[in-house]
PDB file with SEQRES, HELIX, SHEET and CRYST1 records, atoms N, CA, C and O in Angstrom:
SEQRES   1 A   79  MET ALA GLU GLN PRO ILE GLY GLN LEU LEU ASP ALA LEU          
SEQRES   2 A   79  GLY VAL GLN ALA ASP LEU GLY GLU GLY ASP LEU PRO THR          
SEQRES   3 A   79  ASP ALA PHE VAL ILE LEU LYS ILE VAL LYS ALA ASP GLY          
SEQRES   4 A   79  THR VAL SER MET ILE SER ALA ARG SER GLU GLY LEU ASP          
SEQRES   5 A   79  TRP ILE THR ARG LEU GLY MET VAL THR ALA THR GLN GLN          
SEQRES   6 A   79  ILE GLU ASN SER GLY TYR LEU ASP VAL PRO THR ASP ASP          
SEQRES   7 A   79  GLY                                                          
HELIX    1 AA1 GLY A    7  ALA A   12  1                                   6    
HELIX    2 AA2 TRP A   53  SER A   69  1                                  17    
SHEET    1 AA1 2 PHE A  29  VAL A  35  0                                        
SHEET    2 AA1 2 VAL A  41  ARG A  47 -1                                        
CRYST1    1.000    1.000    1.000  90.00  90.00  90.00 P 1           1          
ATOM      1  N   MET A   1      16.084  13.007 -49.476  1.00  0.00           N  
ATOM      2  CA  MET A   1      15.368  14.216 -49.841  1.00  0.00           C  
ATOM      3  C   MET A   1      16.387  15.238 -50.364  1.00  0.00           C  
ATOM      4  O   MET A   1      17.423  15.463 -49.738  1.00  0.00           O  
ATOM      5  N   ALA A   2      16.093  15.839 -51.490  1.00  0.00           N  
ATOM      6  CA  ALA A   2      17.013  16.807 -52.091  1.00  0.00           C  
ATOM      7  C   ALA A   2      16.539  18.227 -51.810  1.00  0.00           C  
ATOM      8  O   ALA A   2      15.345  18.521 -51.875  1.00  0.00           O  
ATOM      9  N   GLU A   3      17.491  19.102 -51.496  1.00  0.00           N  
ATOM     10  CA  GLU A   3      17.154  20.507 -51.302  1.00  0.00           C  
ATOM     11  C   GLU A   3      16.816  21.128 -52.645  1.00  0.00           C  
ATOM     12  O   GLU A   3      17.393  20.779 -53.675  1.00  0.00           O  
ATOM     13  N   GLN A   4      15.868  22.058 -52.613  1.00  0.00           N  
ATOM     14  CA  GLN A   4      15.463  22.733 -53.836  1.00  0.00           C  
ATOM     15  C   GLN A   4      14.954  24.128 -53.509  1.00  0.00           C  
ATOM     16  O   GLN A   4      14.456  24.360 -52.407  1.00  0.00           O  
ATOM     17  N   PRO A   5      15.071  25.059 -54.449  1.00  0.00           N  
ATOM     18  CA  PRO A   5      14.527  26.399 -54.232  1.00  0.00           C  
ATOM     19  C   PRO A   5      13.017  26.318 -54.027  1.00  0.00           C  
ATOM     20  O   PRO A   5      12.354  25.485 -54.646  1.00  0.00           O  
ATOM     21  N   ILE A   6      12.465  27.174 -53.164  1.00  0.00           N  
ATOM     22  CA  ILE A   6      11.032  27.088 -52.872  1.00  0.00           C  
ATOM     23  C   ILE A   6      10.265  28.360 -53.227  1.00  0.00           C  
ATOM     24  O   ILE A   6       9.093  28.483 -52.871  1.00  0.00           O  
ATOM     25  N   GLY A   7      10.888  29.296 -53.911  1.00  0.00           N  
ATOM     26  CA  GLY A   7      10.206  30.539 -54.273  1.00  0.00           C  
ATOM     27  C   GLY A   7       8.932  30.305 -55.061  1.00  0.00           C  
ATOM     28  O   GLY A   7       7.891  30.878 -54.737  1.00  0.00           O  
ATOM     29  N   GLN A   8       8.996  29.473 -56.091  1.00  0.00           N  
ATOM     30  CA  GLN A   8       7.805  29.193 -56.902  1.00  0.00           C  
ATOM     31  C   GLN A   8       6.752  28.435 -56.097  1.00  0.00           C  
ATOM     32  O   GLN A   8       5.555  28.636 -56.299  1.00  0.00           O  
ATOM     33  N   LEU A   9       7.188  27.571 -55.194  1.00  0.00           N  
ATOM     34  CA  LEU A   9       6.257  26.845 -54.337  1.00  0.00           C  
ATOM     35  C   LEU A   9       5.492  27.821 -53.445  1.00  0.00           C  
ATOM     36  O   LEU A   9       4.275  27.708 -53.301  1.00  0.00           O  
ATOM     37  N   LEU A  10       6.197  28.770 -52.854  1.00  0.00           N  
ATOM     38  CA  LEU A  10       5.537  29.766 -52.011  1.00  0.00           C  
ATOM     39  C   LEU A  10       4.570  30.611 -52.826  1.00  0.00           C  
ATOM     40  O   LEU A  10       3.484  30.945 -52.353  1.00  0.00           O  
ATOM     41  N   ASP A  11       4.963  30.959 -54.054  1.00  0.00           N  
ATOM     42  CA  ASP A  11       4.060  31.694 -54.941  1.00  0.00           C  
ATOM     43  C   ASP A  11       2.802  30.885 -55.221  1.00  0.00           C  
ATOM     44  O   ASP A  11       1.695  31.421 -55.178  1.00  0.00           O  
ATOM     45  N   ALA A  12       2.969  29.588 -55.510  1.00  0.00           N  
ATOM     46  CA  ALA A  12       1.832  28.727 -55.822  1.00  0.00           C  
ATOM     47  C   ALA A  12       0.895  28.571 -54.627  1.00  0.00           C  
ATOM     48  O   ALA A  12      -0.309  28.382 -54.799  1.00  0.00           O  
ATOM     49  N   LEU A  13       1.449  28.651 -53.411  1.00  0.00           N  
ATOM     50  CA  LEU A  13       0.631  28.552 -52.199  1.00  0.00           C  
ATOM     51  C   LEU A  13      -0.033  29.888 -51.849  1.00  0.00           C  
ATOM     52  O   LEU A  13      -0.826  29.968 -50.911  1.00  0.00           O  
ATOM     53  N   GLY A  14       0.297  30.926 -52.606  1.00  0.00           N  
ATOM     54  CA  GLY A  14      -0.316  32.232 -52.382  1.00  0.00           C  
ATOM     55  C   GLY A  14       0.306  33.030 -51.245  1.00  0.00           C  
ATOM     56  O   GLY A  14      -0.342  33.912 -50.681  1.00  0.00           O  
ATOM     57  N   VAL A  15       1.556  32.730 -50.904  1.00  0.00           N  
ATOM     58  CA  VAL A  15       2.224  33.439 -49.817  1.00  0.00           C  
ATOM     59  C   VAL A  15       2.549  34.863 -50.269  1.00  0.00           C  
ATOM     60  O   VAL A  15       3.138  35.070 -51.330  1.00  0.00           O  
ATOM     61  N   GLN A  16       2.157  35.835 -49.454  1.00  0.00           N  
ATOM     62  CA  GLN A  16       2.425  37.239 -49.743  1.00  0.00           C  
ATOM     63  C   GLN A  16       2.905  37.922 -48.469  1.00  0.00           C  
ATOM     64  O   GLN A  16       2.622  37.460 -47.363  1.00  0.00           O  
ATOM     65  N   ALA A  17       3.625  39.014 -48.629  1.00  0.00           N  
ATOM     66  CA  ALA A  17       4.086  39.803 -47.489  1.00  0.00           C  
ATOM     67  C   ALA A  17       3.679  41.254 -47.707  1.00  0.00           C  
ATOM     68  O   ALA A  17       3.663  41.741 -48.837  1.00  0.00           O  
ATOM     69  N   ASP A  18       3.355  41.930 -46.632  1.00  0.00           N  
ATOM     70  CA  ASP A  18       2.961  43.329 -46.679  1.00  0.00           C  
ATOM     71  C   ASP A  18       4.217  44.192 -46.579  1.00  0.00           C  
ATOM     72  O   ASP A  18       4.663  44.531 -45.483  1.00  0.00           O  
ATOM     73  N   LEU A  19       4.778  44.543 -47.728  1.00  0.00           N  
ATOM     74  CA  LEU A  19       6.003  45.335 -47.773  1.00  0.00           C  
ATOM     75  C   LEU A  19       5.697  46.735 -48.279  1.00  0.00           C  
ATOM     76  O   LEU A  19       4.933  46.917 -49.226  1.00  0.00           O  
ATOM     77  N   GLY A  20       6.299  47.706 -47.639  1.00  0.00           N  
ATOM     78  CA  GLY A  20       6.146  49.084 -48.077  1.00  0.00           C  
ATOM     79  C   GLY A  20       7.210  49.452 -49.090  1.00  0.00           C  
ATOM     80  O   GLY A  20       8.217  48.758 -49.233  1.00  0.00           O  
ATOM     81  N   GLU A  21       6.977  50.551 -49.791  1.00  0.00           N  
ATOM     82  CA  GLU A  21       7.968  51.027 -50.758  1.00  0.00           C  
ATOM     83  C   GLU A  21       9.264  51.334 -50.023  1.00  0.00           C  
ATOM     84  O   GLU A  21       9.263  52.048 -49.019  1.00  0.00           O  
ATOM     85  N   GLY A  22      10.348  50.802 -50.518  1.00  0.00           N  
ATOM     86  CA  GLY A  22      11.643  51.012 -49.895  1.00  0.00           C  
ATOM     87  C   GLY A  22      12.007  49.979 -48.845  1.00  0.00           C  
ATOM     88  O   GLY A  22      13.144  49.962 -48.373  1.00  0.00           O  
ATOM     89  N   ASP A  23      11.057  49.102 -48.463  1.00  0.00           N  
ATOM     90  CA  ASP A  23      11.383  48.040 -47.509  1.00  0.00           C  
ATOM     91  C   ASP A  23      12.371  47.078 -48.151  1.00  0.00           C  
ATOM     92  O   ASP A  23      12.246  46.759 -49.333  1.00  0.00           O  
ATOM     93  N   LEU A  24      13.341  46.616 -47.392  1.00  0.00           N  
ATOM     94  CA  LEU A  24      14.377  45.724 -47.904  1.00  0.00           C  
ATOM     95  C   LEU A  24      14.423  44.446 -47.069  1.00  0.00           C  
ATOM     96  O   LEU A  24      15.048  44.426 -46.009  1.00  0.00           O  
ATOM     97  N   PRO A  25      13.770  43.380 -47.535  1.00  0.00           N  
ATOM     98  CA  PRO A  25      13.862  42.115 -46.804  1.00  0.00           C  
ATOM     99  C   PRO A  25      15.311  41.633 -46.771  1.00  0.00           C  
ATOM    100  O   PRO A  25      16.005  41.664 -47.788  1.00  0.00           O  
ATOM    101  N   THR A  26      15.762  41.188 -45.600  1.00  0.00           N  
ATOM    102  CA  THR A  26      17.154  40.758 -45.470  1.00  0.00           C  
ATOM    103  C   THR A  26      17.307  39.280 -45.158  1.00  0.00           C  
ATOM    104  O   THR A  26      18.330  38.684 -45.493  1.00  0.00           O  
ATOM    105  N   ASP A  27      16.311  38.678 -44.522  1.00  0.00           N  
ATOM    106  CA  ASP A  27      16.392  37.277 -44.138  1.00  0.00           C  
ATOM    107  C   ASP A  27      15.010  36.653 -44.222  1.00  0.00           C  
ATOM    108  O   ASP A  27      13.997  37.351 -44.172  1.00  0.00           O  
ATOM    109  N   ALA A  28      14.977  35.326 -44.352  1.00  0.00           N  
ATOM    110  CA  ALA A  28      13.707  34.616 -44.373  1.00  0.00           C  
ATOM    111  C   ALA A  28      13.857  33.287 -43.643  1.00  0.00           C  
ATOM    112  O   ALA A  28      14.873  32.601 -43.749  1.00  0.00           O  
ATOM    113  N   PHE A  29      12.805  32.952 -42.898  1.00  0.00           N  
ATOM    114  CA  PHE A  29      12.713  31.658 -42.233  1.00  0.00           C  
ATOM    115  C   PHE A  29      11.311  31.147 -42.528  1.00  0.00           C  
ATOM    116  O   PHE A  29      10.323  31.788 -42.168  1.00  0.00           O  
ATOM    117  N   VAL A  30      11.223  30.004 -43.176  1.00  0.00           N  
ATOM    118  CA  VAL A  30       9.947  29.487 -43.655  1.00  0.00           C  
ATOM    119  C   VAL A  30       9.662  28.152 -42.967  1.00  0.00           C  
ATOM    120  O   VAL A  30      10.534  27.287 -42.880  1.00  0.00           O  
ATOM    121  N   ILE A  31       8.433  27.998 -42.483  1.00  0.00           N  
ATOM    122  CA  ILE A  31       7.991  26.734 -41.898  1.00  0.00           C  
ATOM    123  C   ILE A  31       6.962  26.140 -42.848  1.00  0.00           C  
ATOM    124  O   ILE A  31       5.990  26.803 -43.209  1.00  0.00           O  
ATOM    125  N   LEU A  32       7.172  24.901 -43.251  1.00  0.00           N  
ATOM    126  CA  LEU A  32       6.290  24.236 -44.203  1.00  0.00           C  
ATOM    127  C   LEU A  32       5.658  22.996 -43.597  1.00  0.00           C  
ATOM    128  O   LEU A  32       6.341  22.176 -42.983  1.00  0.00           O  
ATOM    129  N   LYS A  33       4.350  22.863 -43.774  1.00  0.00           N  
ATOM    130  CA  LYS A  33       3.650  21.630 -43.416  1.00  0.00           C  
ATOM    131  C   LYS A  33       3.673  20.758 -44.657  1.00  0.00           C  
ATOM    132  O   LYS A  33       3.290  21.197 -45.741  1.00  0.00           O  
ATOM    133  N   ILE A  34       4.118  19.534 -44.497  1.00  0.00           N  
ATOM    134  CA  ILE A  34       4.298  18.612 -45.611  1.00  0.00           C  
ATOM    135  C   ILE A  34       3.412  17.382 -45.417  1.00  0.00           C  
ATOM    136  O   ILE A  34       3.377  16.809 -44.328  1.00  0.00           O  
ATOM    137  N   VAL A  35       2.701  16.977 -46.460  1.00  0.00           N  
ATOM    138  CA  VAL A  35       2.015  15.694 -46.468  1.00  0.00           C  
ATOM    139  C   VAL A  35       2.854  14.779 -47.353  1.00  0.00           C  
ATOM    140  O   VAL A  35       2.970  14.997 -48.559  1.00  0.00           O  
ATOM    141  N   LYS A  36       3.424  13.774 -46.749  1.00  0.00           N  
ATOM    142  CA  LYS A  36       4.314  12.865 -47.474  1.00  0.00           C  
ATOM    143  C   LYS A  36       3.517  11.909 -48.353  1.00  0.00           C  
ATOM    144  O   LYS A  36       2.298  11.801 -48.219  1.00  0.00           O  
ATOM    145  N   ALA A  37       4.206  11.221 -49.245  1.00  0.00           N  
ATOM    146  CA  ALA A  37       3.562  10.297 -50.187  1.00  0.00           C  
ATOM    147  C   ALA A  37       2.767   9.205 -49.478  1.00  0.00           C  
ATOM    148  O   ALA A  37       1.763   8.729 -50.008  1.00  0.00           O  
ATOM    149  N   ASP A  38       3.210   8.802 -48.277  1.00  0.00           N  
ATOM    150  CA  ASP A  38       2.493   7.757 -47.541  1.00  0.00           C  
ATOM    151  C   ASP A  38       1.347   8.313 -46.692  1.00  0.00           C  
ATOM    152  O   ASP A  38       0.695   7.561 -45.967  1.00  0.00           O  
ATOM    153  N   GLY A  39       1.096   9.623 -46.776  1.00  0.00           N  
ATOM    154  CA  GLY A  39      -0.011  10.251 -46.063  1.00  0.00           C  
ATOM    155  C   GLY A  39       0.348  10.836 -44.709  1.00  0.00           C  
ATOM    156  O   GLY A  39      -0.472  11.526 -44.105  1.00  0.00           O  
ATOM    157  N   THR A  40       1.557  10.577 -44.214  1.00  0.00           N  
ATOM    158  CA  THR A  40       1.946  11.151 -42.930  1.00  0.00           C  
ATOM    159  C   THR A  40       2.198  12.648 -43.097  1.00  0.00           C  
ATOM    160  O   THR A  40       2.584  13.122 -44.165  1.00  0.00           O  
ATOM    161  N   VAL A  41       1.967  13.367 -42.011  1.00  0.00           N  
ATOM    162  CA  VAL A  41       2.142  14.817 -42.016  1.00  0.00           C  
ATOM    163  C   VAL A  41       3.403  15.156 -41.236  1.00  0.00           C  
ATOM    164  O   VAL A  41       3.674  14.578 -40.183  1.00  0.00           O  
ATOM    165  N   SER A  42       4.166  16.097 -41.766  1.00  0.00           N  
ATOM    166  CA  SER A  42       5.423  16.488 -41.156  1.00  0.00           C  
ATOM    167  C   SER A  42       5.595  17.995 -41.294  1.00  0.00           C  
ATOM    168  O   SER A  42       4.855  18.652 -42.026  1.00  0.00           O  
ATOM    169  N   MET A  43       6.555  18.519 -40.599  1.00  0.00           N  
ATOM    170  CA  MET A  43       6.916  19.927 -40.749  1.00  0.00           C  
ATOM    171  C   MET A  43       8.404  20.015 -41.020  1.00  0.00           C  
ATOM    172  O   MET A  43       9.204  19.273 -40.450  1.00  0.00           O  
ATOM    173  N   ILE A  44       8.759  20.940 -41.905  1.00  0.00           N  
ATOM    174  CA  ILE A  44      10.165  21.209 -42.179  1.00  0.00           C  
ATOM    175  C   ILE A  44      10.354  22.722 -42.186  1.00  0.00           C  
ATOM    176  O   ILE A  44       9.385  23.479 -42.253  1.00  0.00           O  
ATOM    177  N   SER A  45      11.579  23.142 -42.117  1.00  0.00           N  
ATOM    178  CA  SER A  45      11.864  24.571 -42.191  1.00  0.00           C  
ATOM    179  C   SER A  45      12.948  24.821 -43.227  1.00  0.00           C  
ATOM    180  O   SER A  45      13.747  23.944 -43.554  1.00  0.00           O  
ATOM    181  N   ALA A  46      12.946  26.037 -43.726  1.00  0.00           N  
ATOM    182  CA  ALA A  46      13.963  26.476 -44.675  1.00  0.00           C  
ATOM    183  C   ALA A  46      14.360  27.891 -44.283  1.00  0.00           C  
ATOM    184  O   ALA A  46      13.574  28.611 -43.668  1.00  0.00           O  
ATOM    185  N   ARG A  47      15.565  28.288 -44.632  1.00  0.00           N  
ATOM    186  CA  ARG A  47      16.029  29.625 -44.265  1.00  0.00           C  
ATOM    187  C   ARG A  47      16.905  30.199 -45.355  1.00  0.00           C  
ATOM    188  O   ARG A  47      17.477  29.480 -46.174  1.00  0.00           O  
ATOM    189  N   SER A  48      16.990  31.501 -45.339  1.00  0.00           N  
ATOM    190  CA  SER A  48      17.855  32.153 -46.311  1.00  0.00           C  
ATOM    191  C   SER A  48      19.314  31.886 -45.956  1.00  0.00           C  
ATOM    192  O   SER A  48      19.664  31.672 -44.795  1.00  0.00           O  
ATOM    193  N   GLU A  49      20.138  31.905 -46.971  1.00  0.00           N  
ATOM    194  CA  GLU A  49      21.563  31.647 -46.787  1.00  0.00           C  
ATOM    195  C   GLU A  49      22.157  32.705 -45.861  1.00  0.00           C  
ATOM    196  O   GLU A  49      21.887  33.897 -46.010  1.00  0.00           O  
ATOM    197  N   GLY A  50      22.957  32.265 -44.919  1.00  0.00           N  
ATOM    198  CA  GLY A  50      23.621  33.192 -44.012  1.00  0.00           C  
ATOM    199  C   GLY A  50      22.814  33.559 -42.779  1.00  0.00           C  
ATOM    200  O   GLY A  50      23.297  34.318 -41.939  1.00  0.00           O  
ATOM    201  N   LEU A  51      21.596  33.041 -42.646  1.00  0.00           N  
ATOM    202  CA  LEU A  51      20.775  33.342 -41.467  1.00  0.00           C  
ATOM    203  C   LEU A  51      21.312  32.532 -40.289  1.00  0.00           C  
ATOM    204  O   LEU A  51      21.257  31.302 -40.295  1.00  0.00           O  
ATOM    205  N   ASP A  52      21.830  33.230 -39.279  1.00  0.00           N  
ATOM    206  CA  ASP A  52      22.428  32.532 -38.140  1.00  0.00           C  
ATOM    207  C   ASP A  52      21.351  32.065 -37.158  1.00  0.00           C  
ATOM    208  O   ASP A  52      20.213  32.532 -37.199  1.00  0.00           O  
ATOM    209  N   TRP A  53      21.726  31.146 -36.285  1.00  0.00           N  
ATOM    210  CA  TRP A  53      20.757  30.507 -35.397  1.00  0.00           C  
ATOM    211  C   TRP A  53      20.125  31.479 -34.419  1.00  0.00           C  
ATOM    212  O   TRP A  53      18.948  31.331 -34.090  1.00  0.00           O  
ATOM    213  N   ILE A  54      20.863  32.461 -33.948  1.00  0.00           N  
ATOM    214  CA  ILE A  54      20.301  33.368 -32.947  1.00  0.00           C  
ATOM    215  C   ILE A  54      19.280  34.319 -33.575  1.00  0.00           C  
ATOM    216  O   ILE A  54      18.273  34.650 -32.948  1.00  0.00           O  
ATOM    217  N   THR A  55      19.533  34.756 -34.799  1.00  0.00           N  
ATOM    218  CA  THR A  55      18.551  35.580 -35.504  1.00  0.00           C  
ATOM    219  C   THR A  55      17.326  34.747 -35.835  1.00  0.00           C  
ATOM    220  O   THR A  55      16.196  35.220 -35.711  1.00  0.00           O  
ATOM    221  N   ARG A  56      17.544  33.511 -36.257  1.00  0.00           N  
ATOM    222  CA  ARG A  56      16.432  32.596 -36.560  1.00  0.00           C  
ATOM    223  C   ARG A  56      15.560  32.385 -35.321  1.00  0.00           C  
ATOM    224  O   ARG A  56      14.333  32.418 -35.414  1.00  0.00           O  
ATOM    225  N   LEU A  57      16.186  32.169 -34.166  1.00  0.00           N  
ATOM    226  CA  LEU A  57      15.442  31.992 -32.920  1.00  0.00           C  
ATOM    227  C   LEU A  57      14.650  33.262 -32.589  1.00  0.00           C  
ATOM    228  O   LEU A  57      13.493  33.181 -32.175  1.00  0.00           O  
ATOM    229  N   GLY A  58      15.262  34.415 -32.768  1.00  0.00           N  
ATOM    230  CA  GLY A  58      14.566  35.671 -32.518  1.00  0.00           C  
ATOM    231  C   GLY A  58      13.382  35.870 -33.446  1.00  0.00           C  
ATOM    232  O   GLY A  58      12.329  36.347 -33.024  1.00  0.00           O  
ATOM    233  N   MET A  59      13.551  35.502 -34.719  1.00  0.00           N  
ATOM    234  CA  MET A  59      12.458  35.627 -35.683  1.00  0.00           C  
ATOM    235  C   MET A  59      11.299  34.710 -35.308  1.00  0.00           C  
ATOM    236  O   MET A  59      10.139  35.119 -35.370  1.00  0.00           O  
ATOM    237  N   VAL A  60      11.603  33.481 -34.923  1.00  0.00           N  
ATOM    238  CA  VAL A  60      10.558  32.524 -34.544  1.00  0.00           C  
ATOM    239  C   VAL A  60       9.842  32.999 -33.276  1.00  0.00           C  
ATOM    240  O   VAL A  60       8.616  32.920 -33.196  1.00  0.00           O  
ATOM    241  N   THR A  61      10.587  33.485 -32.294  1.00  0.00           N  
ATOM    242  CA  THR A  61      10.004  33.963 -31.045  1.00  0.00           C  
ATOM    243  C   THR A  61       9.105  35.172 -31.290  1.00  0.00           C  
ATOM    244  O   THR A  61       7.997  35.238 -30.759  1.00  0.00           O  
ATOM    245  N   ALA A  62       9.574  36.121 -32.087  1.00  0.00           N  
ATOM    246  CA  ALA A  62       8.776  37.307 -32.394  1.00  0.00           C  
ATOM    247  C   ALA A  62       7.523  36.928 -33.177  1.00  0.00           C  
ATOM    248  O   ALA A  62       6.446  37.466 -32.918  1.00  0.00           O  
ATOM    249  N   THR A  63       7.652  36.017 -34.121  1.00  0.00           N  
ATOM    250  CA  THR A  63       6.502  35.577 -34.909  1.00  0.00           C  
ATOM    251  C   THR A  63       5.474  34.889 -34.027  1.00  0.00           C  
ATOM    252  O   THR A  63       4.273  35.102 -34.193  1.00  0.00           O  
ATOM    253  N   GLN A  64       5.927  34.073 -33.098  1.00  0.00           N  
ATOM    254  CA  GLN A  64       4.997  33.407 -32.187  1.00  0.00           C  
ATOM    255  C   GLN A  64       4.226  34.436 -31.374  1.00  0.00           C  
ATOM    256  O   GLN A  64       3.018  34.296 -31.182  1.00  0.00           O  
ATOM    257  N   GLN A  65       4.904  35.459 -30.899  1.00  0.00           N  
ATOM    258  CA  GLN A  65       4.241  36.516 -30.135  1.00  0.00           C  
ATOM    259  C   GLN A  65       3.203  37.240 -30.994  1.00  0.00           C  
ATOM    260  O   GLN A  65       2.090  37.500 -30.536  1.00  0.00           O  
ATOM    261  N   ILE A  66       3.560  37.559 -32.217  1.00  0.00           N  
ATOM    262  CA  ILE A  66       2.640  38.249 -33.127  1.00  0.00           C  
ATOM    263  C   ILE A  66       1.437  37.366 -33.431  1.00  0.00           C  
ATOM    264  O   ILE A  66       0.302  37.841 -33.399  1.00  0.00           O  
ATOM    265  N   GLU A  67       1.663  36.099 -33.723  1.00  0.00           N  
ATOM    266  CA  GLU A  67       0.574  35.180 -34.040  1.00  0.00           C  
ATOM    267  C   GLU A  67      -0.355  34.968 -32.842  1.00  0.00           C  
ATOM    268  O   GLU A  67      -1.564  34.815 -33.014  1.00  0.00           O  
ATOM    269  N   ASN A  68       0.202  34.959 -31.642  1.00  0.00           N  
ATOM    270  CA  ASN A  68      -0.602  34.715 -30.439  1.00  0.00           C  
ATOM    271  C   ASN A  68      -1.401  35.933 -29.996  1.00  0.00           C  
ATOM    272  O   ASN A  68      -2.518  35.790 -29.498  1.00  0.00           O  
ATOM    273  N   SER A  69      -0.844  37.129 -30.171  1.00  0.00           N  
ATOM    274  CA  SER A  69      -1.525  38.295 -29.610  1.00  0.00           C  
ATOM    275  C   SER A  69      -1.676  39.457 -30.577  1.00  0.00           C  
ATOM    276  O   SER A  69      -2.248  40.486 -30.218  1.00  0.00           O  
ATOM    277  N   GLY A  70      -1.186  39.317 -31.768  1.00  0.00           N  
ATOM    278  CA  GLY A  70      -1.276  40.414 -32.722  1.00  0.00           C  
ATOM    279  C   GLY A  70      -0.156  41.419 -32.509  1.00  0.00           C  
ATOM    280  O   GLY A  70       0.558  41.379 -31.507  1.00  0.00           O  
ATOM    281  N   TYR A  71      -0.024  42.301 -33.454  1.00  0.00           N  
ATOM    282  CA  TYR A  71       1.037  43.305 -33.400  1.00  0.00           C  
ATOM    283  C   TYR A  71       0.503  44.570 -34.026  1.00  0.00           C  
ATOM    284  O   TYR A  71      -0.076  44.539 -35.111  1.00  0.00           O  
ATOM    285  N   LEU A  72       0.694  45.668 -33.351  1.00  0.00           N  
ATOM    286  CA  LEU A  72       0.263  46.942 -33.889  1.00  0.00           C  
ATOM    287  C   LEU A  72       1.445  47.888 -33.840  1.00  0.00           C  
ATOM    288  O   LEU A  72       1.963  48.187 -32.764  1.00  0.00           O  
ATOM    289  N   ASP A  73       1.869  48.354 -34.988  1.00  0.00           N  
ATOM    290  CA  ASP A  73       2.996  49.279 -35.074  1.00  0.00           C  
ATOM    291  C   ASP A  73       2.440  50.689 -34.880  1.00  0.00           C  
ATOM    292  O   ASP A  73       1.930  51.306 -35.814  1.00  0.00           O  
ATOM    293  N   VAL A  74       2.550  51.181 -33.647  1.00  0.00           N  
ATOM    294  CA  VAL A  74       2.007  52.489 -33.308  1.00  0.00           C  
ATOM    295  C   VAL A  74       3.122  53.522 -33.418  1.00  0.00           C  
ATOM    296  O   VAL A  74       4.151  53.405 -32.753  1.00  0.00           O  
ATOM    297  N   PRO A  75       2.915  54.546 -34.269  1.00  0.00           N  
ATOM    298  CA  PRO A  75       3.938  55.598 -34.385  1.00  0.00           C  
ATOM    299  C   PRO A  75       4.143  56.313 -33.045  1.00  0.00           C  
ATOM    300  O   PRO A  75       3.188  56.538 -32.302  1.00  0.00           O  
ATOM    301  N   THR A  76       5.381  56.661 -32.751  1.00  0.00           N  
ATOM    302  CA  THR A  76       5.669  57.411 -31.522  1.00  0.00           C  
ATOM    303  C   THR A  76       5.572  58.891 -31.817  1.00  0.00           C  
ATOM    304  O   THR A  76       5.625  59.314 -32.972  1.00  0.00           O  
ATOM    305  N   ASP A  77       5.432  59.663 -30.776  1.00  0.00           N  
ATOM    306  CA  ASP A  77       5.287  61.119 -30.907  1.00  0.00           C  
ATOM    307  C   ASP A  77       6.617  61.776 -30.586  1.00  0.00           C  
ATOM    308  O   ASP A  77       6.723  62.503 -29.598  1.00  0.00           O  
ATOM    309  N   ASP A  78       7.648  61.528 -31.414  1.00  0.00           N  
ATOM    310  CA  ASP A  78       9.001  62.025 -31.147  1.00  0.00           C  
ATOM    311  C   ASP A  78       9.260  63.412 -31.733  1.00  0.00           C  
ATOM    312  O   ASP A  78      10.406  63.860 -31.774  1.00  0.00           O  
ATOM    313  N   GLY A  79       8.256  64.063 -32.165  1.00  0.00           N  
ATOM    314  CA  GLY A  79       8.505  65.420 -32.628  1.00  0.00           C  
ATOM    315  C   GLY A  79       8.002  65.697 -33.913  1.00  0.00           C  
ATOM    316  O   GLY A  79       8.155  66.814 -34.407  1.00  0.00           O  
TER     317      GLY A  79                                                      
END                                                                             
């Protein structure tokens, strides 16, 4: 299996992110469900260059929490 850029693939799958003006994405960790030529189903992952394992683990853990229970960014009343 050869590595290849997946930006166009994600676009074709309709992947979008809710980014605000001025937001600066710094890292990405992508999980892909794959149906192989023989019909078997598999999962693979891809990550942005330089993404270390501990940040990747934190991203996966936080995403699991958000997917399981939702996430609401509530502004604080700091003044």
